[in-house]
mmCIF file of the N, C-alpha and C atoms, coordinates in Angstrom:
data_MODEL
# 
_entry.id   MODEL 
# 
loop_
_atom_site.group_PDB 
_atom_site.id 
_atom_site.type_symbol 
_atom_site.label_atom_id 
_atom_site.label_alt_id 
_atom_site.label_comp_id 
_atom_site.label_asym_id 
_atom_site.label_entity_id 
_atom_site.label_seq_id 
_atom_site.pdbx_PDB_ins_code 
_atom_site.Cartn_x 
_atom_site.Cartn_y 
_atom_site.Cartn_z 
_atom_site.occupancy 
_atom_site.B_iso_or_equiv 
_atom_site.pdbx_formal_charge 
_atom_site.auth_seq_id 
_atom_site.auth_comp_id 
_atom_site.auth_asym_id 
_atom_site.auth_atom_id 
_atom_site.pdbx_PDB_model_num 
ATOM 1   N N  . MET A 1 1  ? 12.554  8.253   -3.604 1.00 0.00 ? 1  MET A N  1 
ATOM 2   C CA . MET A 1 1  ? 12.748  7.313   -2.532 1.00 0.00 ? 1  MET A CA 1 
ATOM 3   C C  . MET A 1 1  ? 11.462  6.508   -2.374 1.00 0.00 ? 1  MET A C  1 
ATOM 4   N N  . GLN A 1 2  ? 11.613  5.258   -2.057 1.00 0.00 ? 2  GLN A N  1 
ATOM 5   C CA . GLN A 1 2  ? 10.470  4.391   -1.768 1.00 0.00 ? 2  GLN A CA 1 
ATOM 6   C C  . GLN A 1 2  ? 10.733  3.679   -0.449 1.00 0.00 ? 2  GLN A C  1 
ATOM 7   N N  . LEU A 1 3  ? 9.744   3.702   0.409  1.00 0.00 ? 3  LEU A N  1 
ATOM 8   C CA . LEU A 1 3  ? 9.813   2.972   1.672  1.00 0.00 ? 3  LEU A CA 1 
ATOM 9   C C  . LEU A 1 3  ? 8.714   1.927   1.658  1.00 0.00 ? 3  LEU A C  1 
ATOM 10  N N  . ALA A 1 4  ? 8.997   0.750   2.190  1.00 0.00 ? 4  ALA A N  1 
ATOM 11  C CA . ALA A 1 4  ? 8.019   -0.336  2.219  1.00 0.00 ? 4  ALA A CA 1 
ATOM 12  C C  . ALA A 1 4  ? 7.836   -0.803  3.664  1.00 0.00 ? 4  ALA A C  1 
ATOM 13  N N  . PHE A 1 5  ? 6.574   -1.066  4.003  1.00 0.00 ? 5  PHE A N  1 
ATOM 14  C CA . PHE A 1 5  ? 6.231   -1.525  5.336  1.00 0.00 ? 5  PHE A CA 1 
ATOM 15  C C  . PHE A 1 5  ? 5.364   -2.771  5.237  1.00 0.00 ? 5  PHE A C  1 
ATOM 16  N N  . ARG A 1 6  ? 5.727   -3.797  5.990  1.00 0.00 ? 6  ARG A N  1 
ATOM 17  C CA . ARG A 1 6  ? 4.941   -5.029  5.994  1.00 0.00 ? 6  ARG A CA 1 
ATOM 18  C C  . ARG A 1 6  ? 3.790   -4.888  6.993  1.00 0.00 ? 6  ARG A C  1 
ATOM 19  N N  . VAL A 1 7  ? 2.605   -5.308  6.559  1.00 0.00 ? 7  VAL A N  1 
ATOM 20  C CA . VAL A 1 7  ? 1.408   -5.275  7.397  1.00 0.00 ? 7  VAL A CA 1 
ATOM 21  C C  . VAL A 1 7  ? 0.720   -6.629  7.305  1.00 0.00 ? 7  VAL A C  1 
ATOM 22  N N  . PRO A 1 8  ? -0.197  -6.934  8.229  1.00 0.00 ? 8  PRO A N  1 
ATOM 23  C CA . PRO A 1 8  ? -0.964  -8.176  8.115  1.00 0.00 ? 8  PRO A CA 1 
ATOM 24  C C  . PRO A 1 8  ? -1.829  -8.150  6.852  1.00 0.00 ? 8  PRO A C  1 
ATOM 25  N N  . PRO A 1 9  ? -2.129  -9.293  6.256  1.00 0.00 ? 9  PRO A N  1 
ATOM 26  C CA . PRO A 1 9  ? -2.892  -9.336  5.003  1.00 0.00 ? 9  PRO A CA 1 
ATOM 27  C C  . PRO A 1 9  ? -4.212  -8.553  5.030  1.00 0.00 ? 9  PRO A C  1 
ATOM 28  N N  . ALA A 1 10 ? -4.969  -8.652  6.090  1.00 0.00 ? 10 ALA A N  1 
ATOM 29  C CA . ALA A 1 10 ? -6.256  -7.945  6.146  1.00 0.00 ? 10 ALA A CA 1 
ATOM 30  C C  . ALA A 1 10 ? -6.083  -6.430  6.194  1.00 0.00 ? 10 ALA A C  1 
ATOM 31  N N  . ALA A 1 11 ? -4.918  -5.961  6.582  1.00 0.00 ? 11 ALA A N  1 
ATOM 32  C CA . ALA A 1 11 ? -4.697  -4.523  6.734  1.00 0.00 ? 11 ALA A CA 1 
ATOM 33  C C  . ALA A 1 11 ? -4.587  -3.781  5.407  1.00 0.00 ? 11 ALA A C  1 
ATOM 34  N N  . ILE A 1 12 ? -4.238  -4.453  4.329  1.00 0.00 ? 12 ILE A N  1 
ATOM 35  C CA . ILE A 1 12 ? -4.083  -3.771  3.031  1.00 0.00 ? 12 ILE A CA 1 
ATOM 36  C C  . ILE A 1 12 ? -5.388  -3.074  2.639  1.00 0.00 ? 12 ILE A C  1 
ATOM 37  N N  . ILE A 1 13 ? -6.492  -3.779  2.681  1.00 0.00 ? 13 ILE A N  1 
ATOM 38  C CA . ILE A 1 13 ? -7.783  -3.198  2.304  1.00 0.00 ? 13 ILE A CA 1 
ATOM 39  C C  . ILE A 1 13 ? -8.174  -2.096  3.275  1.00 0.00 ? 13 ILE A C  1 
ATOM 40  N N  . GLU A 1 14 ? -7.972  -2.316  4.569  1.00 0.00 ? 14 GLU A N  1 
ATOM 41  C CA . GLU A 1 14 ? -8.306  -1.301  5.577  1.00 0.00 ? 14 GLU A CA 1 
ATOM 42  C C  . GLU A 1 14 ? -7.497  -0.021  5.364  1.00 0.00 ? 14 GLU A C  1 
ATOM 43  N N  . TRP A 1 15 ? -6.197  -0.169  5.118  1.00 0.00 ? 15 TRP A N  1 
ATOM 44  C CA . TRP A 1 15 ? -5.359  1.004   4.882  1.00 0.00 ? 15 TRP A CA 1 
ATOM 45  C C  . TRP A 1 15 ? -5.761  1.721   3.600  1.00 0.00 ? 15 TRP A C  1 
ATOM 46  N N  . HIS A 1 16 ? -6.080  0.971   2.572  1.00 0.00 ? 16 HIS A N  1 
ATOM 47  C CA . HIS A 1 16 ? -6.511  1.585   1.314  1.00 0.00 ? 16 HIS A CA 1 
ATOM 48  C C  . HIS A 1 16 ? -7.728  2.468   1.550  1.00 0.00 ? 16 HIS A C  1 
ATOM 49  N N  . GLU A 1 17 ? -8.715  1.950   2.258  1.00 0.00 ? 17 GLU A N  1 
ATOM 50  C CA . GLU A 1 17 ? -9.929  2.719   2.542  1.00 0.00 ? 17 GLU A CA 1 
ATOM 51  C C  . GLU A 1 17 ? -9.621  3.944   3.395  1.00 0.00 ? 17 GLU A C  1 
ATOM 52  N N  . THR A 1 18 ? -8.780  3.778   4.393  1.00 0.00 ? 18 THR A N  1 
ATOM 53  C CA . THR A 1 18 ? -8.431  4.898   5.279  1.00 0.00 ? 18 THR A CA 1 
ATOM 54  C C  . THR A 1 18 ? -7.668  5.984   4.532  1.00 0.00 ? 18 THR A C  1 
ATOM 55  N N  . LEU A 1 19 ? -6.675  5.580   3.754  1.00 0.00 ? 19 LEU A N  1 
ATOM 56  C CA . LEU A 1 19 ? -5.895  6.562   2.998  1.00 0.00 ? 19 LEU A CA 1 
ATOM 57  C C  . LEU A 1 19 ? -6.764  7.325   2.000  1.00 0.00 ? 19 LEU A C  1 
ATOM 58  N N  . ARG A 1 20 ? -7.647  6.624   1.304  1.00 0.00 ? 20 ARG A N  1 
ATOM 59  C CA . ARG A 1 20 ? -8.552  7.292   0.362  1.00 0.00 ? 20 ARG A CA 1 
ATOM 60  C C  . ARG A 1 20 ? -9.451  8.282   1.089  1.00 0.00 ? 20 ARG A C  1 
ATOM 61  N N  . ALA A 1 21 ? -9.935  7.913   2.271  1.00 0.00 ? 21 ALA A N  1 
ATOM 62  C CA . ALA A 1 21 ? -10.819 8.794   3.046  1.00 0.00 ? 21 ALA A CA 1 
ATOM 63  C C  . ALA A 1 21 ? -10.104 10.096  3.440  1.00 0.00 ? 21 ALA A C  1 
ATOM 64  N N  . TYR A 1 22 ? -8.782  10.018  3.616  1.00 0.00 ? 22 TYR A N  1 
ATOM 65  C CA . TYR A 1 22 ? -8.001  11.200  3.957  1.00 0.00 ? 22 TYR A CA 1 
ATOM 66  C C  . TYR A 1 22 ? -7.480  11.943  2.723  1.00 0.00 ? 22 TYR A C  1 
ATOM 67  N N  . GLY A 1 23 ? -7.833  11.481  1.543  1.00 0.00 ? 23 GLY A N  1 
ATOM 68  C CA . GLY A 1 23 ? -7.435  12.162  0.319  1.00 0.00 ? 23 GLY A CA 1 
ATOM 69  C C  . GLY A 1 23 ? -5.993  11.923  -0.102 1.00 0.00 ? 23 GLY A C  1 
ATOM 70  N N  . VAL A 1 24 ? -5.402  10.844  0.382  1.00 0.00 ? 24 VAL A N  1 
ATOM 71  C CA . VAL A 1 24 ? -4.019  10.518  0.023  1.00 0.00 ? 24 VAL A CA 1 
ATOM 72  C C  . VAL A 1 24 ? -3.971  10.047  -1.427 1.00 0.00 ? 24 VAL A C  1 
ATOM 73  N N  . GLU A 1 25 ? -2.936  10.469  -2.152 1.00 0.00 ? 25 GLU A N  1 
ATOM 74  C CA . GLU A 1 25 ? -2.773  10.064  -3.547 1.00 0.00 ? 25 GLU A CA 1 
ATOM 75  C C  . GLU A 1 25 ? -2.376  8.585   -3.614 1.00 0.00 ? 25 GLU A C  1 
ATOM 76  N N  . ILE A 1 26 ? -3.278  7.764   -4.136 1.00 0.00 ? 26 ILE A N  1 
ATOM 77  C CA . ILE A 1 26 ? -3.018  6.339   -4.307 1.00 0.00 ? 26 ILE A CA 1 
ATOM 78  C C  . ILE A 1 26 ? -2.391  6.138   -5.689 1.00 0.00 ? 26 ILE A C  1 
ATOM 79  N N  . LEU A 1 27 ? -1.229  5.538   -5.736 1.00 0.00 ? 27 LEU A N  1 
ATOM 80  C CA . LEU A 1 27 ? -0.558  5.293   -7.011 1.00 0.00 ? 27 LEU A CA 1 
ATOM 81  C C  . LEU A 1 27 ? -0.999  3.972   -7.627 1.00 0.00 ? 27 LEU A C  1 
ATOM 82  N N  . ARG A 1 28 ? -1.188  2.957   -6.789 1.00 0.00 ? 28 ARG A N  1 
ATOM 83  C CA . ARG A 1 28 ? -1.707  1.672   -7.254 1.00 0.00 ? 28 ARG A CA 1 
ATOM 84  C C  . ARG A 1 28 ? -2.418  1.028   -6.076 1.00 0.00 ? 28 ARG A C  1 
ATOM 85  N N  . GLY A 1 29 ? -3.701  0.786   -6.277 1.00 0.00 ? 29 GLY A N  1 
ATOM 86  C CA . GLY A 1 29 ? -4.514  0.184   -5.229 1.00 0.00 ? 29 GLY A CA 1 
ATOM 87  C C  . GLY A 1 29 ? -4.072  -1.237  -4.926 1.00 0.00 ? 29 GLY A C  1 
ATOM 88  N N  . PRO A 1 30 ? -4.761  -1.890  -4.001 1.00 0.00 ? 30 PRO A N  1 
ATOM 89  C CA . PRO A 1 30 ? -4.389  -3.245  -3.613 1.00 0.00 ? 30 PRO A CA 1 
ATOM 90  C C  . PRO A 1 30 ? -4.212  -4.162  -4.830 1.00 0.00 ? 30 PRO A C  1 
ATOM 91  N N  . THR A 1 31 ? -3.034  -4.748  -4.932 1.00 0.00 ? 31 THR A N  1 
ATOM 92  C CA . THR A 1 31 ? -2.683  -5.586  -6.072 1.00 0.00 ? 31 THR A CA 1 
ATOM 93  C C  . THR A 1 31 ? -1.963  -6.832  -5.576 1.00 0.00 ? 31 THR A C  1 
ATOM 94  N N  . GLU A 1 32 ? -2.428  -7.994  -6.011 1.00 0.00 ? 32 GLU A N  1 
ATOM 95  C CA . GLU A 1 32 ? -1.735  -9.234  -5.679 1.00 0.00 ? 32 GLU A CA 1 
ATOM 96  C C  . GLU A 1 32 ? -0.605  -9.471  -6.669 1.00 0.00 ? 32 GLU A C  1 
ATOM 97  N N  . ILE A 1 33 ? 0.542   -9.863  -6.148 1.00 0.00 ? 33 ILE A N  1 
ATOM 98  C CA . ILE A 1 33 ? 1.693   -10.225 -6.970 1.00 0.00 ? 33 ILE A CA 1 
ATOM 99  C C  . ILE A 1 33 ? 2.012   -11.678 -6.620 1.00 0.00 ? 33 ILE A C  1 
ATOM 100 N N  . PRO A 1 34 ? 1.394   -12.616 -7.333 1.00 0.00 ? 34 PRO A N  1 
ATOM 101 C CA . PRO A 1 34 ? 1.532   -14.035 -6.990 1.00 0.00 ? 34 PRO A CA 1 
ATOM 102 C C  . PRO A 1 34 ? 2.970   -14.543 -6.982 1.00 0.00 ? 34 PRO A C  1 
ATOM 103 N N  . ASP A 1 35 ? 3.799   -14.086 -7.914 1.00 0.00 ? 35 ASP A N  1 
ATOM 104 C CA . ASP A 1 35 ? 5.184   -14.562 -7.976 1.00 0.00 ? 35 ASP A CA 1 
ATOM 105 C C  . ASP A 1 35 ? 5.968   -14.227 -6.705 1.00 0.00 ? 35 ASP A C  1 
ATOM 106 N N  . TRP A 1 36 ? 5.618   -13.123 -6.069 1.00 0.00 ? 36 TRP A N  1 
ATOM 107 C CA . TRP A 1 36 ? 6.297   -12.708 -4.843 1.00 0.00 ? 36 TRP A CA 1 
ATOM 108 C C  . TRP A 1 36 ? 5.521   -13.127 -3.600 1.00 0.00 ? 36 TRP A C  1 
ATOM 109 N N  . ARG A 1 37 ? 4.299   -13.642 -3.799 1.00 0.00 ? 37 ARG A N  1 
ATOM 110 C CA . ARG A 1 37 ? 3.397   -13.982 -2.700 1.00 0.00 ? 37 ARG A CA 1 
ATOM 111 C C  . ARG A 1 37 ? 3.134   -12.763 -1.818 1.00 0.00 ? 37 ARG A C  1 
ATOM 112 N N  . HIS A 1 38 ? 2.900   -11.616 -2.489 1.00 0.00 ? 38 HIS A N  1 
ATOM 113 C CA . HIS A 1 38 ? 2.626   -10.354 -1.799 1.00 0.00 ? 38 HIS A CA 1 
ATOM 114 C C  . HIS A 1 38 ? 1.341   -9.736  -2.329 1.00 0.00 ? 38 HIS A C  1 
ATOM 115 N N  . GLU A 1 39 ? 0.706   -8.946  -1.473 1.00 0.00 ? 39 GLU A N  1 
ATOM 116 C CA . GLU A 1 39 ? -0.326  -8.004  -1.901 1.00 0.00 ? 39 GLU A CA 1 
ATOM 117 C C  . GLU A 1 39 ? 0.241   -6.636  -1.558 1.00 0.00 ? 39 GLU A C  1 
ATOM 118 N N  . THR A 1 40 ? 0.143   -5.687  -2.474 1.00 0.00 ? 40 THR A N  1 
ATOM 119 C CA . THR A 1 40 ? 0.783   -4.390  -2.289 1.00 0.00 ? 40 THR A CA 1 
ATOM 120 C C  . THR A 1 40 ? -0.203  -3.242  -2.443 1.00 0.00 ? 40 THR A C  1 
ATOM 121 N N  . LEU A 1 41 ? 0.196   -2.107  -1.907 1.00 0.00 ? 41 LEU A N  1 
ATOM 122 C CA . LEU A 1 41 ? -0.542  -0.850  -2.026 1.00 0.00 ? 41 LEU A CA 1 
ATOM 123 C C  . LEU A 1 41 ? 0.502   0.256   -2.070 1.00 0.00 ? 41 LEU A C  1 
ATOM 124 N N  . PHE A 1 42 ? 0.484   1.072   -3.123 1.00 0.00 ? 42 PHE A N  1 
ATOM 125 C CA . PHE A 1 42 ? 1.451   2.154   -3.280 1.00 0.00 ? 42 PHE A CA 1 
ATOM 126 C C  . PHE A 1 42 ? 0.743   3.496   -3.199 1.00 0.00 ? 42 PHE A C  1 
ATOM 127 N N  . PHE A 1 43 ? 1.369   4.442   -2.481 1.00 0.00 ? 43 PHE A N  1 
ATOM 128 C CA . PHE A 1 43 ? 0.801   5.782   -2.349 1.00 0.00 ? 43 PHE A CA 1 
ATOM 129 C C  . PHE A 1 43 ? 1.929   6.775   -2.085 1.00 0.00 ? 43 PHE A C  1 
ATOM 130 N N  . ARG A 1 44 ? 1.594   8.083   -2.125 1.00 0.00 ? 44 ARG A N  1 
ATOM 131 C CA . ARG A 1 44 ? 2.583   9.138   -1.873 1.00 0.00 ? 44 ARG A CA 1 
ATOM 132 C C  . ARG A 1 44 ? 2.313   9.795   -0.528 1.00 0.00 ? 44 ARG A C  1 
ATOM 133 N N  . ASP A 1 45 ? 3.406   10.141  0.147  1.00 0.00 ? 45 ASP A N  1 
ATOM 134 C CA . ASP A 1 45 ? 3.256   10.916  1.374  1.00 0.00 ? 45 ASP A CA 1 
ATOM 135 C C  . ASP A 1 45 ? 3.226   12.400  1.003  1.00 0.00 ? 45 ASP A C  1 
ATOM 136 N N  . PRO A 1 46 ? 2.998   13.299  1.974  1.00 0.00 ? 46 PRO A N  1 
ATOM 137 C CA . PRO A 1 46 ? 2.909   14.737  1.651  1.00 0.00 ? 46 PRO A CA 1 
ATOM 138 C C  . PRO A 1 46 ? 4.168   15.323  1.014  1.00 0.00 ? 46 PRO A C  1 
ATOM 139 N N  . GLU A 1 47 ? 5.315   14.678  1.215  1.00 0.00 ? 47 GLU A N  1 
ATOM 140 C CA . GLU A 1 47 ? 6.557   15.179  0.616  1.00 0.00 ? 47 GLU A CA 1 
ATOM 141 C C  . GLU A 1 47 ? 6.834   14.578  -0.753 1.00 0.00 ? 47 GLU A C  1 
ATOM 142 N N  . GLY A 1 48 ? 5.922   13.728  -1.237 1.00 0.00 ? 48 GLY A N  1 
ATOM 143 C CA . GLY A 1 48 ? 6.071   13.147  -2.562 1.00 0.00 ? 48 GLY A CA 1 
ATOM 144 C C  . GLY A 1 48 ? 6.798   11.815  -2.610 1.00 0.00 ? 48 GLY A C  1 
ATOM 145 N N  . ASN A 1 49 ? 7.220   11.305  -1.451 1.00 0.00 ? 49 ASN A N  1 
ATOM 146 C CA . ASN A 1 49 ? 7.883   10.001  -1.422 1.00 0.00 ? 49 ASN A CA 1 
ATOM 147 C C  . ASN A 1 49 ? 6.876   8.901   -1.730 1.00 0.00 ? 49 ASN A C  1 
ATOM 148 N N  . ILE A 1 50 ? 7.344   7.849   -2.359 1.00 0.00 ? 50 ILE A N  1 
ATOM 149 C CA . ILE A 1 50 ? 6.496   6.692   -2.641 1.00 0.00 ? 50 ILE A CA 1 
ATOM 150 C C  . ILE A 1 50 ? 6.582   5.741   -1.466 1.00 0.00 ? 50 ILE A C  1 
ATOM 151 N N  . LEU A 1 51 ? 5.422   5.384   -0.933 1.00 0.00 ? 51 LEU A N  1 
ATOM 152 C CA . LEU A 1 51 ? 5.347   4.443   0.170  1.00 0.00 ? 51 LEU A CA 1 
ATOM 153 C C  . LEU A 1 51 ? 4.603   3.201   -0.294 1.00 0.00 ? 51 LEU A C  1 
ATOM 154 N N  . GLU A 1 52 ? 5.030   2.074   0.235  1.00 0.00 ? 52 GLU A N  1 
ATOM 155 C CA . GLU A 1 52 ? 4.395   0.798   -0.105 1.00 0.00 ? 52 GLU A CA 1 
ATOM 156 C C  . GLU A 1 52 ? 4.009   0.082   1.179  1.00 0.00 ? 52 GLU A C  1 
ATOM 157 N N  . LEU A 1 53 ? 2.791   -0.407  1.210  1.00 0.00 ? 53 LEU A N  1 
ATOM 158 C CA . LEU A 1 53 ? 2.385   -1.365  2.225  1.00 0.00 ? 53 LEU A CA 1 
ATOM 159 C C  . LEU A 1 53 ? 2.314   -2.703  1.520  1.00 0.00 ? 53 LEU A C  1 
ATOM 160 N N  . TYR A 1 54 ? 2.861   -3.733  2.147  1.00 0.00 ? 54 TYR A N  1 
ATOM 161 C CA . TYR A 1 54 ? 2.774   -5.061  1.541  1.00 0.00 ? 54 TYR A CA 1 
ATOM 162 C C  . TYR A 1 54 ? 2.450   -6.081  2.597  1.00 0.00 ? 54 TYR A C  1 
ATOM 163 N N  . ALA A 1 55 ? 1.768   -7.123  2.159  1.00 0.00 ? 55 ALA A N  1 
ATOM 164 C CA . ALA A 1 55 ? 1.422   -8.235  3.036  1.00 0.00 ? 55 ALA A CA 1 
ATOM 165 C C  . ALA A 1 55 ? 1.852   -9.515  2.353  1.00 0.00 ? 55 ALA A C  1 
ATOM 166 N N  . GLU A 1 56 ? 2.379   -10.423 3.134  1.00 0.00 ? 56 GLU A N  1 
ATOM 167 C CA . GLU A 1 56 ? 2.740   -11.727 2.600  1.00 0.00 ? 56 GLU A CA 1 
ATOM 168 C C  . GLU A 1 56 ? 1.474   -12.580 2.576  1.00 0.00 ? 56 GLU A C  1 
ATOM 169 N N  . ILE A 1 57 ? 1.185   -13.164 1.414  1.00 0.00 ? 57 ILE A N  1 
ATOM 170 C CA . ILE A 1 57 ? -0.037  -13.970 1.276  1.00 0.00 ? 57 ILE A CA 1 
ATOM 171 C C  . ILE A 1 57 ? 0.321   -15.412 0.957  1.00 0.00 ? 57 ILE A C  1 
# 
């Protein structure tokens, strides 16, 4: 299962730093996807689900 949550653009970097500080498994760090006009961050929750934070850029 994958869940996606939209956040403000500046929040992607902040969340990445916070999640890393808590030892969360990062699957793909902040990545710009120009074709979609998104910046994304993928990580796993404690149950193994894939979560995505994305910002419209």
